[in-house]
N, CA, C and O atoms as a printed pandas DataFrame, in Angstrom:
     atom_number atom_name residue_name chain_id  residue_number  x_coord  y_coord  z_coord
0              1         N          MET        A               1  105.314  117.059   84.398
1              2        CA          MET        A               1  105.734  116.442   85.644
2              3         C          MET        A               1  107.219  116.725   85.854
3              4         O          MET        A               1  108.038  116.495   84.964
4              5         N          THR        A               2  107.548  117.218   87.018
5              6        CA          THR        A               2  108.935  117.459   87.382
6              7         C          THR        A               2  109.467  116.233   88.106
7              8         O          THR        A               2  108.834  115.722   89.030
8              9         N          VAL        A               3  110.625  115.770   87.683
9             10        CA          VAL        A               3  111.236  114.598   88.306
10            11         C          VAL        A               3  112.327  115.074   89.245
11            12         O          VAL        A               3  113.233  115.805   88.842
12            13         N          ASP        A               4  112.236  114.660   90.490
13            14        CA          ASP        A               4  113.176  115.076   91.524
14            15         C          ASP        A               4  114.187  113.962   91.774
15            16         O          ASP        A               4  113.799  112.890   92.239
16            17         N          PRO        A               5  115.477  114.178   91.481
17            18        CA          PRO        A               5  116.476  113.123   91.692
18            19         C          PRO        A               5  116.614  112.712   93.157
19            20         O          PRO        A               5  116.953  111.564   93.445
20            21         N          VAL        A               6  116.354  113.635   94.084
21            22        CA          VAL        A               6  116.436  113.291   95.510
22            23         C          VAL        A               6  115.313  112.327   95.876
23            24         O          VAL        A               6  115.524  111.386   96.641
24            25         N          GLN        A               7  114.128  112.559   95.333
25            26        CA          GLN        A               7  112.997  111.668   95.595
26            27         C          GLN        A               7  113.253  110.287   95.000
27            28         O          GLN        A               7  112.973  109.271   95.638
28            29         N          ILE        A               8  113.780  110.248   93.786
29            30        CA          ILE        A               8  114.120  108.962   93.167
30            31         C          ILE        A               8  115.153  108.244   94.030
31            32         O          ILE        A               8  115.046  107.040   94.262
32            33         N          GLY        A               9  116.140  108.978   94.497
33            34        CA          GLY        A               9  117.176  108.393   95.341
34            35         C          GLY        A               9  116.622  107.822   96.628
35            36         O          GLY        A               9  117.036  106.747   97.063
36            37         N          SER        A              10  115.686  108.533   97.241
37            38        CA          SER        A              10  115.060  108.043   98.477
38            39         C          SER        A              10  114.286  106.763   98.223
39            40         O          SER        A              10  114.353  105.819   99.011
40            41         N          LYS        A              11  113.551  106.734   97.118
41            42        CA          LYS        A              11  112.783  105.535   96.773
42            43         C          LYS        A              11  113.727  104.366   96.505
43            44         O          LYS        A              11  113.497  103.252   96.975
44            45         N          LEU        A              12  114.781  104.628   95.752
45            46        CA          LEU        A              12  115.740  103.569   95.435
46            47         C          LEU        A              12  116.379  103.017   96.704
47            48         O          LEU        A              12  116.494  101.802   96.867
48            49         N          GLN        A              13  116.788  103.897   97.588
49            50        CA          GLN        A              13  117.407  103.458   98.833
50            51         C          GLN        A              13  116.435  102.615   99.664
51            52         O          GLN        A              13  116.830  101.598  100.234
52            53         N          ALA        A              14  115.182  103.029   99.735
53            54        CA          ALA        A              14  114.184  102.274  100.492
54            55         C          ALA        A              14  113.972  100.888   99.886
55            56         O          ALA        A              14  113.886   99.899  100.613
56            57         N          LEU        A              15  113.890  100.817   98.572
57            58        CA          LEU        A              15  113.729   99.525   97.904
58            59         C          LEU        A              15  114.930   98.621   98.164
59            60         O          LEU        A              15  114.775   97.433   98.448
60            61         N          ARG        A              16  116.124   99.192   98.063
61            62        CA          ARG        A              16  117.352   98.410   98.273
62            63         C          ARG        A              16  117.431   97.887   99.700
63            64         O          ARG        A              16  117.756   96.721   99.923
64            65         N          LYS        A              17  117.133   98.751  100.664
65            66        CA          LYS        A              17  117.225   98.346  102.069
66            67         C          LYS        A              17  116.162   97.313  102.425
67            68         O          LYS        A              17  116.400   96.438  103.257
68            69         N          THR        A              18  115.001   97.408  101.805
69            70        CA          THR        A              18  113.958   96.422  102.057
70            71         C          THR        A              18  114.418   95.032  101.640
71            72         O          THR        A              18  114.084   94.037  102.284
72            73         N          LYS        A              19  115.182   94.973  100.566
73            74        CA          LYS        A              19  115.716   93.682  100.106
74            75         C          LYS        A              19  117.026   93.326  100.819
75            76         O          LYS        A              19  117.659   92.317  100.509
76            77         N          LYS        A              20  117.418   94.170  101.776
77            78        CA          LYS        A              20  118.638   93.946  102.561
78            79         C          LYS        A              20  119.876   93.784  101.671
79            80         O          LYS        A              20  120.698   92.889  101.865
80            81         N          LEU        A              21  119.972   94.683  100.693
81            82        CA          LEU        A              21  121.097   94.680   99.770
82            83         C          LEU        A              21  122.046   95.832  100.084
83            84         O          LEU        A              21  121.621   96.903  100.519
84            85         N          THR        A              22  123.319   95.599   99.861
85            86        CA          THR        A              22  124.275   96.696   99.909
86            87         C          THR        A              22  124.235   97.406   98.556
87            88         O          THR        A              22  123.693   96.884   97.581
88            89         N          GLN        A              23  124.811   98.588   98.516
89            90        CA          GLN        A              23  124.905   99.283   97.232
90            91         C          GLN        A              23  125.714   98.450   96.242
91            92         O          GLN        A              23  125.405   98.413   95.051
92            93         N          GLU        A              24  126.747   97.784   96.744
93            94        CA          GLU        A              24  127.601   96.960   95.888
94            95         C          GLU        A              24  126.815   95.791   95.292
95            96         O          GLU        A              24  126.960   95.486   94.108
96            97         N          GLN        A              25  125.984   95.137   96.106
97            98        CA          GLN        A              25  125.203   93.998   95.624
98            99         C          GLN        A              25  124.194   94.425   94.565
99           100         O          GLN        A              25  124.029   93.754   93.546
100          101         N          LEU        A              26  123.518   95.550   94.815
101          102        CA          LEU        A              26  122.563   96.041   93.831
102          103         C          LEU        A              26  123.278   96.405   92.540
103          104         O          LEU        A              26  122.830   96.052   91.449
104          105         N          ALA        A              27  124.386   97.109   92.672
105          106        CA          ALA        A              27  125.142   97.525   91.491
106          107         C          ALA        A              27  125.547   96.323   90.650
107          108         O          ALA        A              27  125.405   96.340   89.427
108          109         N          GLU        A              28  126.045   95.293   91.295
109          110        CA          GLU        A              28  126.470   94.091   90.573
110          111         C          GLU        A              28  125.286   93.422   89.878
111          112         O          GLU        A              28  125.414   92.929   88.757
112          113         N          SER        A              29  124.149   93.407   90.539
113          114        CA          SER        A              29  122.965   92.749   89.978
114          115         C          SER        A              29  122.457   93.421   88.713
115          116         O          SER        A              29  121.934   92.755   87.820
116          117         N          ILE        A              30  122.609   94.745   88.633
117          118        CA          ILE        A              30  122.089   95.442   87.450
118          119         C          ILE        A              30  123.190   95.935   86.513
119          120         O          ILE        A              30  122.910   96.586   85.507
120          121         N          GLY        A              31  124.442   95.621   86.849
121          122        CA          GLY        A              31  125.538   95.915   85.927
122          123         C          GLY        A              31  126.033   97.349   85.915
123          124         O          GLY        A              31  126.408   97.873   84.866
124          125         N          VAL        A              32  126.035   97.989   87.087
125          126        CA          VAL        A              32  126.608   99.331   87.200
126          127         C          VAL        A              32  127.578   99.341   88.371
127          128         O          VAL        A              32  127.686   98.352   89.095
128          129         N          SER        A              33  128.286  100.452   88.563
129          130        CA          SER        A              33  129.210  100.553   89.688
130          131         C          SER        A              33  128.458  100.953   90.956
131          132         O          SER        A              33  127.376  101.536   90.892
132          133         N          TRP        A              34  129.046  100.630   92.110
133          134        CA          TRP        A              34  128.420  101.019   93.371
134          135         C          TRP        A              34  128.371  102.533   93.493
135          136         O          TRP        A              34  127.491  103.072   94.164
136          137         N          ARG        A              35  129.314  103.229   92.845
137          138        CA          ARG        A              35  129.296  104.695   92.883
138          139         C          ARG        A              35  128.051  105.247   92.192
139          140         O          ARG        A              35  127.492  106.263   92.608
140          141         N          THR        A              36  127.630  104.563   91.136
141          142        CA          THR        A              36  126.410  104.978   90.447
142          143         C          THR        A              36  125.219  104.878   91.395
143          144         O          THR        A              36  124.400  105.794   91.472
144          145         N          ILE        A              37  125.125  103.761   92.115
145          146        CA          ILE        A              37  124.032  103.576   93.069
146          147         C          ILE        A              37  124.120  104.636   94.162
147          148         O          ILE        A              37  123.107  105.228   94.533
148          149         N          SER        A              38  125.308  104.876   94.672
149          150        CA          SER        A              38  125.505  105.884   95.711
150          151         C          SER        A              38  125.059  107.259   95.226
151          152         O          SER        A              38  124.334  107.967   95.925
152          153         N          ASN        A              39  125.494  107.628   94.031
153          154        CA          ASN        A              39  125.119  108.934   93.468
154          155         C          ASN        A              39  123.621  109.041   93.234
155          156         O          ASN        A              39  123.032  110.101   93.450
156          157         N          LEU        A              40  122.996  107.948   92.793
157          158        CA          LEU        A              40  121.544  107.957   92.589
158          159         C          LEU        A              40  120.818  108.145   93.913
159          160         O          LEU        A              40  119.901  108.959   94.017
160          161         N          GLU        A              41  121.236  107.380   94.933
161          162        CA          GLU        A              41  120.553  107.453   96.224
162          163         C          GLU        A              41  120.706  108.816   96.889
163          164         O          GLU        A              41  119.818  109.254   97.620
164          165         N          ARG        A              42  121.811  109.480   96.643
165          166        CA          ARG        A              42  122.007  110.809   97.229
166          167         C          ARG        A              42  121.371  111.903   96.388
167          168         O          ARG        A              42  121.394  113.070   96.779
168          169         N          GLY        A              43  120.805  111.552   95.244
169          170        CA          GLY        A              43  120.159  112.532   94.380
170          171         C          GLY        A              43  121.139  113.410   93.644
171          172         O          GLY        A              43  120.793  114.509   93.208
172          173         N          VAL        A              44  122.372  112.929   93.501
173          174        CA          VAL        A              44  123.411  113.702   92.827
174          175         C          VAL        A              44  123.243  113.644   91.312
175          176         O          VAL        A              44  123.536  114.610   90.608
176          177         N          VAL        A              45  122.770  112.506   90.820
177          178        CA          VAL        A              45  122.587  112.331   89.378
178          179         C          VAL        A              45  121.170  111.852   89.088
179          180         O          VAL        A              45  120.488  111.293   89.947
180          181         N          MET        A              46  120.756  112.086   87.861
181          182        CA          MET        A              46  119.466  111.597   87.379
182          183         C          MET        A              46  119.735  110.303   86.617
183          184         O          MET        A              46  120.627  110.264   85.768
184          185         N          PRO        A              47  118.977  109.238   86.906
185          186        CA          PRO        A              47  119.226  107.988   86.195
186          187         C          PRO        A              47  118.834  108.092   84.720
187          188         O          PRO        A              47  117.902  108.812   84.360
188          189         N          THR        A              48  119.560  107.364   83.882
189          190        CA          THR        A              48  119.204  107.287   82.463
190          191         C          THR        A              48  117.955  106.420   82.329
191          192         O          THR        A              48  117.621  105.665   83.242
192          193         N          LEU        A              49  117.275  106.525   81.210
193          194        CA          LEU        A              49  116.078  105.708   80.998
194          195         C          LEU        A              49  116.386  104.209   81.028
195          196         O          LEU        A              49  115.622  103.454   81.628
196          197         N          PRO        A              50  117.491  103.743   80.394
197          198        CA          PRO        A              50  117.791  102.311   80.505
198          199         C          PRO        A              50  118.033  101.875   81.957
199          200         O          PRO        A              50  117.660  100.766   82.340
200          201         N          LEU        A              51  118.650  102.736   82.756
201          202        CA          LEU        A              51  118.899  102.398   84.158
202          203         C          LEU        A              51  117.584  102.377   84.946
203          204         O          LEU        A              51  117.383  101.507   85.793
204          205         N          VAL        A              52  116.702  103.320   84.671
205          206        CA          VAL        A              52  115.382  103.319   85.316
206          207         C          VAL        A              52  114.672  102.007   84.990
207          208         O          VAL        A              52  114.092  101.372   85.871
208          209         N          TYR        A              53  114.722  101.611   83.732
209          210        CA          TYR        A              53  114.087  100.360   83.324
210          211         C          TYR        A              53  114.689   99.176   84.088
211          212         O          TYR        A              53  113.955   98.349   84.628
212          213         N          ASP        A              54  116.011   99.096   84.135
213          214        CA          ASP        A              54  116.674   97.991   84.843
214          215         C          ASP        A              54  116.274   97.956   86.319
215          216         O          ASP        A              54  116.028   96.881   86.867
216          217         N          LEU        A              55  116.209   99.105   86.956
217          218        CA          LEU        A              55  115.837   99.179   88.372
218          219         C          LEU        A              55  114.392   98.746   88.590
219          220         O          LEU        A              55  114.094   98.017   89.536
220          221         N          THR        A              56  113.492   99.195   87.710
221          222        CA          THR        A              56  112.086   98.810   87.870
222          223         C          THR        A              56  111.901   97.317   87.646
223          224         O          THR        A              56  111.081   96.687   88.314
224          225         N          GLN        A              57  112.651   96.750   86.717
225          226        CA          GLN        A              57  112.572   95.304   86.491
226          227         C          GLN        A              57  113.131   94.539   87.690
227          228         O          GLN        A              57  112.552   93.543   88.124
228          229         N          TYR        A              58  114.245   95.006   88.213
229          230        CA          TYR        A              58  114.887   94.325   89.335
230          231         C          TYR        A              58  113.992   94.344   90.575
231          232         O          TYR        A              58  113.854   93.326   91.253
232          233         N          PHE        A              59  113.389   95.487   90.874
233          234        CA          PHE        A              59  112.573   95.622   92.077
234          235         C          PHE        A              59  111.090   95.322   91.830
235          236         O          PHE        A              59  110.290   95.344   92.766
236          237         N          ASP        A              60  110.722   95.042   90.580
237          238        CA          ASP        A              60  109.345   94.735   90.215
238          239         C          ASP        A              60  108.397   95.862   90.633
239          240         O          ASP        A              60  107.373   95.632   91.276
240          241         N          VAL        A              61  108.768   97.080   90.249
241          242        CA          VAL        A              61  107.923   98.255   90.476
242          243         C          VAL        A              61  107.698   98.943   89.139
243          244         O          VAL        A              61  108.444   98.723   88.184
244          245         N          SER        A              62  106.675   99.768   89.077
245          246        CA          SER        A              62  106.411  100.506   87.845
246          247         C          SER        A              62  107.395  101.676   87.732
247          248         O          SER        A              62  108.001  102.101   88.715
248          249         N          ILE        A              63  107.530  102.172   86.525
249          250        CA          ILE        A              63  108.382  103.355   86.320
250          251         C          ILE        A              63  107.815  104.522   87.119
251          252         O          ILE        A              63  108.565  105.264   87.755
252          253         N          ASP        A              64  106.503  104.687   87.089
253          254        CA          ASP        A              64  105.875  105.757   87.869
254          255         C          ASP        A              64  106.124  105.561   89.358
255          256         O          ASP        A              64  106.267  106.530   90.103
256          257         N          GLY        A              65  106.176  104.307   89.788
257          258        CA          GLY        A              65  106.462  104.019   91.191
258          259         C          GLY        A              65  107.848  104.452   91.608
259          260         O          GLY        A              65  108.080  104.786   92.770
260          261         N          LEU        A              66  108.778  104.448   90.653
261          262        CA          LEU        A              66  110.147  104.851   90.966
262          263         C          LEU        A              66  110.382  106.346   90.742
263          264         O          LEU        A              66  111.043  106.997   91.552
264          265         N          VAL        A              67  109.851  106.887   89.659
265          266        CA          VAL        A              67  110.153  108.289   89.346
266          267         C          VAL        A              67  108.959  109.220   89.500
267          268         O          VAL        A              67  109.106  110.435   89.374
268          269         N          GLY        A              68  107.771  108.667   89.772
269          270        CA          GLY        A              68  106.576  109.490   89.895
270          271         C          GLY        A              68  106.677  110.486   91.036
271          272         O          GLY        A              68  107.398  110.271   92.010
272          273         N          ASN        A              69  105.948  111.566   90.896
273          274        CA          ASN        A              69  106.006  112.640   91.882
274          275         C          ASN        A              69  104.609  112.935   92.402
275          276         O          ASN        A              69  104.143  114.073   92.335
276          277         N          LYS        A              70  103.936  111.903   92.925
277          278        CA          LYS        A              70  102.581  112.079   93.415
278          279         C          LYS        A              70  102.547  112.319   94.918
279          280         O          LYS        A              70  101.483  112.249   95.534
280          281         N          VAL        A              71  103.677  112.595   95.500
281          282        CA          VAL        A              71  103.777  112.806   96.940
282          283         C          VAL        A              71  103.724  114.296   97.223
283          284         O          VAL        A              71  104.342  115.088   96.512
284          285         N          LYS        A              72  102.986  114.684   98.263
285          286        CA          LYS        A              72  102.931  116.095   98.626
286          287         C          LYS        A              72  104.338  116.580   98.941
287          288         O          LYS        A              72  105.095  115.901   99.635
288          289         N          MET        A              73  104.678  117.733   98.438
289          290        CA          MET        A              73  106.021  118.271   98.616
290          291         C          MET        A              73  106.290  118.690  100.057
291          292         O          MET        A              73  107.445  118.918  100.418
292          293         N          ALA        A              74  105.257  118.798  100.886
293          294        CA          ALA        A              74  105.451  119.229  102.268
294          295         C          ALA        A              74  106.054  118.117  103.140
295          296         O          ALA        A              74  106.472  118.377  104.269
296          297         N          LYS        A              75  106.100  116.901  102.632
297          298        CA          LYS        A              75  106.644  115.791  103.409
298          299         C          LYS        A              75  108.166  115.880  103.451
299          300         O          LYS        A              75  108.818  116.223  102.465
300          301         N          SER        A              76  108.703  115.563  104.608
301          302        CA          SER        A              76  110.156  115.587  104.747
302          303         C          SER        A              76  110.759  114.373  104.054
303          304         O          SER        A              76  110.069  113.390  103.784
304          305         N          ARG        A              77  112.029  114.453  103.776
305          306        CA          ARG        A              77  112.751  113.337  103.153
306          307         C          ARG        A              77  112.661  112.096  104.048
307          308         O          ARG        A              77  112.469  110.986  103.551
308          309         N          THR        A              78  112.800  112.282  105.366
309          310        CA          THR        A              78  112.727  111.162  106.304
310          311         C          THR        A              78  111.347  110.522  106.243
311          312         O          THR        A              78  111.234  109.297  106.214
312          313         N          ARG        A              79  110.308  111.327  106.222
313          314        CA          ARG        A              79  108.936  110.813  106.140
314          315         C          ARG        A              79  108.752  110.019  104.849
315          316         O          ARG        A              79  108.202  108.918  104.868
316          317         N          LEU        A              80  109.205  110.568  103.748
317          318        CA          LEU        A              80  109.083  109.904  102.459
318          319         C          LEU        A              80  109.820  108.565  102.470
319          320         O          LEU        A              80  109.294  107.570  101.973
320          321         N          GLN        A              81  111.014  108.528  103.023
321          322        CA          GLN        A              81  111.777  107.286  103.091
322          323         C          GLN        A              81  111.044  106.241  103.933
323          324         O          GLN        A              81  110.996  105.067  103.566
324          325         N          GLN        A              82  110.481  106.665  105.051
325          326        CA          GLN        A              82  109.750  105.729  105.917
326          327         C          GLN        A              82  108.519  105.173  105.204
327          328         O          GLN        A              82  108.248  103.975  105.282
328          329         N          GLU        A              83  107.783  106.023  104.518
329          330        CA          GLU        A              83  106.603  105.563  103.790
330          331         C          GLU        A              83  106.994  104.555  102.715
331          332         O          GLU        A              83  106.336  103.528  102.545
332          333         N          LEU        A              84  108.059  104.853  101.997
333          334        CA          LEU        A              84  108.488  103.961  100.929
334          335         C          LEU        A              84  108.990  102.631  101.466
335          336         O          LEU        A              84  108.782  101.593  100.840
336          337         N          GLN        A              85  109.639  102.649  102.601
337          338        CA          GLN        A              85  110.093  101.404  103.217
338          339         C          GLN        A              85  108.901  100.548  103.639
339          340         O          GLN        A              85  108.912   99.330  103.463
340          341         N          VAL        A              86  107.875  101.190  104.195
341          342        CA          VAL        A              86  106.673  100.456  104.591
342          343         C          VAL        A              86  106.003   99.858  103.358
343          344         O          VAL        A              86  105.618   98.689  103.371
344          345         N          ILE        A              87  105.862  100.636  102.306
345          346        CA          ILE        A              87  105.228  100.150  101.081
346          347         C          ILE        A              87  106.019   98.992  100.492
347          348         O          ILE        A              87  105.442   97.974  100.111
348          349         N          ALA        A              88  107.330   99.140  100.417
349          350        CA          ALA        A              88  108.162   98.070   99.864
350          351         C          ALA        A              88  108.060   96.800  100.706
351          352         O          ALA        A              88  108.050   95.696  100.163
352          353         N          THR        A              89  107.986   96.949  102.017
353          354        CA          THR        A              89  107.845   95.790  102.896
354          355         C          THR        A              89  106.490   95.124  102.685
355          356         O          THR        A              89  106.410   93.899  102.603
356          357         N          ILE        A              90  105.440   95.909  102.597
357          358        CA          ILE        A              90  104.092   95.373  102.382
358          359         C          ILE        A              90  104.030   94.584  101.078
359          360         O          ILE        A              90  103.360   93.554  101.010
360          361         N          GLN        A              91  104.719   95.055  100.052
361          362        CA          GLN        A              91  104.690   94.372   98.758
362          363         C          GLN        A              91  105.309   92.981   98.825
363          364         O          GLN        A              91  105.075   92.166   97.932
364          365         N          THR        A              92  106.091   92.690   99.857
365          366        CA          THR        A              92  106.722   91.378   99.975
366          367         C          THR        A              92  105.885   90.385  100.775
367          368         O          THR        A              92  106.243   89.209  100.854
368          369         N          LEU        A              93  104.781   90.830  101.368
369          370        CA          LEU        A              93  103.980   89.979  102.238
370          371         C          LEU        A              93  103.065   89.048  101.445
371          372         O          LEU        A              93  102.616   89.378  100.348
372          373         N          ASP        A              94  102.799   87.876  102.026
373          374        CA          ASP        A              94  101.807   87.002  101.419
374          375         C          ASP        A              94  100.414   87.531  101.784
375          376         O          ASP        A              94  100.290   88.433  102.612
376          377         N          ASP        A              95   99.380   86.973  101.171
377          378        CA          ASP        A              95   98.019   87.486  101.353
378          379         C          ASP        A              95   97.556   87.434  102.802
379          380         O          ASP        A              95   96.911   88.367  103.280
380          381         N          LYS        A              96   97.875   86.363  103.500
381          382        CA          LYS        A              96   97.429   86.208  104.882
382          383         C          LYS        A              96   98.061   87.278  105.777
383          384         O          LYS        A              96   97.373   87.904  106.583
384          385         N          MET        A              97   99.358   87.482  105.631
385          386        CA          MET        A              97  100.049   88.485  106.442
386          387         C          MET        A              97   99.555   89.885  106.088
387          388         O          MET        A              97   99.400   90.726  106.974
388          389         N          LEU        A              98   99.310   90.143  104.815
389          390        CA          LEU        A              98   98.797   91.448  104.393
390          391         C          LEU        A              98   97.450   91.726  105.053
391          392         O          LEU        A              98   97.205   92.842  105.509
392          393         N          PHE        A              99   96.579   90.727  105.107
393          394        CA          PHE        A              99   95.279   90.883  105.761
394          395         C          PHE        A              99   95.466   91.265  107.228
395          396         O          PHE        A              99   94.799   92.177  107.717
396          397         N          HIS        A             100   96.361   90.578  107.932
397          398        CA          HIS        A             100   96.579   90.857  109.350
398          399         C          HIS        A             100   97.162   92.260  109.565
399          400         O          HIS        A             100   96.768   92.963  110.496
400          401         N          ILE        A             101   98.079   92.653  108.721
401          402        CA          ILE        A             101   98.671   93.996  108.821
402          403         C          ILE        A             101   97.590   95.056  108.591
403          404         O          ILE        A             101   97.526   96.050  109.315
404          405         N          LYS        A             102   96.751   94.843  107.590
405          406        CA          LYS        A             102   95.669   95.792  107.308
406          407         C          LYS        A             102   94.740   95.927  108.514
407          408         O          LYS        A             102   94.371   97.037  108.896
408          409         N          GLU        A             103   94.366   94.804  109.109
409          410        CA          GLU        A             103   93.488   94.822  110.276
410          411         C          GLU        A             103   94.156   95.548  111.448
411          412         O          GLU        A             103   93.501   96.301  112.169
412          413         N          TYR        A             104   95.435   95.325  111.632
413          414        CA          TYR        A             104   96.172   95.976  112.703
414          415         C          TYR        A             104   96.214   97.498  112.493
415          416         O          TYR        A             104   96.035   98.267  113.437
416          417         N          ILE        A             105   96.450   97.913  111.261
417          418        CA          ILE        A             105   96.480   99.347  110.953
418          419         C          ILE        A             105   95.114   99.980  111.225
419          420         O          ILE        A             105   95.035  101.073  111.785
420          421         N          LEU        A             106   94.048   99.297  110.831
421          422        CA          LEU        A             106   92.707   99.829  111.082
422          423         C          LEU        A             106   92.429   99.962  112.578
423          424         O          LEU        A             106   91.809  100.932  113.016
424          425         N          LEU        A             107   92.890   98.987  113.358
425          426        CA          LEU        A             107   92.746   99.075  114.814
426          427         C          LEU        A             107   93.516  100.263  115.383
427          428         O          LEU        A             107   93.009  100.996  116.232
428          429         N          LEU        A             108   94.736  100.442  114.909
429          430        CA          LEU        A             108   95.545  101.573  115.375
430          431         C          LEU        A             108   94.870  102.897  115.050
431          432         O          LEU        A             108   94.821  103.795  115.891
432          433         N          LYS        A             109   94.349  103.022  113.836
433          434        CA          LYS        A             109   93.666  104.256  113.445
434          435         C          LYS        A             109   92.433  104.503  114.290
435          436         O          LYS        A             109   92.115  105.646  114.616
436          437         N          GLN        A             110   91.733  103.423  114.648
437          438        CA          GLN        A             110   90.522  103.530  115.465
438          439         C          GLN        A             110   90.873  104.022  116.879
439          440         O          GLN        A             110   90.171  104.870  117.429
440          441         N          HIS        A             111   91.930  103.505  117.454
441          442        CA          HIS        A             111   92.288  103.851  118.825
442          443         C          HIS        A             111   93.165  105.088  118.954
443          444         O          HIS        A             111   93.258  105.681  120.028
444          445         N          PHE        A             112   93.808  105.474  117.855
445          446        CA          PHE        A             112   94.661  106.662  117.853
446          447         C          PHE        A             112   94.299  107.540  116.666
447          448         O          PHE        A             112   95.097  107.703  115.743
448          449         N          PRO        A             113   93.079  108.113  116.687
449          450        CA          PRO        A             113   92.669  108.945  115.547
450          451         C          PRO        A             113   93.580  110.169  115.427
451          452         O          PRO        A             113   94.099  110.696  116.411
452          453         N          GLU        A             114   93.747  110.591  114.178
453          454        CA          GLU        A             114   94.558  111.780  113.927
454          455         C          GLU        A             114   93.900  113.003  114.539
455          456         O          GLU        A             114   92.675  113.123  114.566
456          457         N          LYS        A             115   94.723  113.895  115.020
457          458        CA          LYS        A             115   94.188  115.151  115.555
458          459         C          LYS        A             115   93.833  116.065  114.401
459          460         O          LYS        A             115   94.588  116.198  113.438
460          461         N          VAL        A             116   92.676  116.690  114.510
461          462        CA          VAL        A             116   92.208  117.581  113.448
462          463         C          VAL        A             116   92.620  118.986  113.745
463          464         O          VAL        A             116   92.322  119.894  112.969
């Protein structure tokens, strides 16, 4: 498995923004500098294993969820960020709201089928 620092950075940024945190707030919460968070989000550096662990614990995601590469490479960075933001938002919903969102998505798919 190839680990892409840009993909990790996009996921991290989406998780942080979903929690409405600044880079400074996240950095303080996990004990690193805001520059570290900035460099991670821009894909400039690869996180260390202890930092990956701290981030997964803080955001309550799996390691594979943060560093996994199960996304088709044809997706743009913007598309990937949007998908991750939606997923992170869904993970914060209670069961009742999740049910309503699921039903709404199914309705949208029914009325706006993808073009083949």
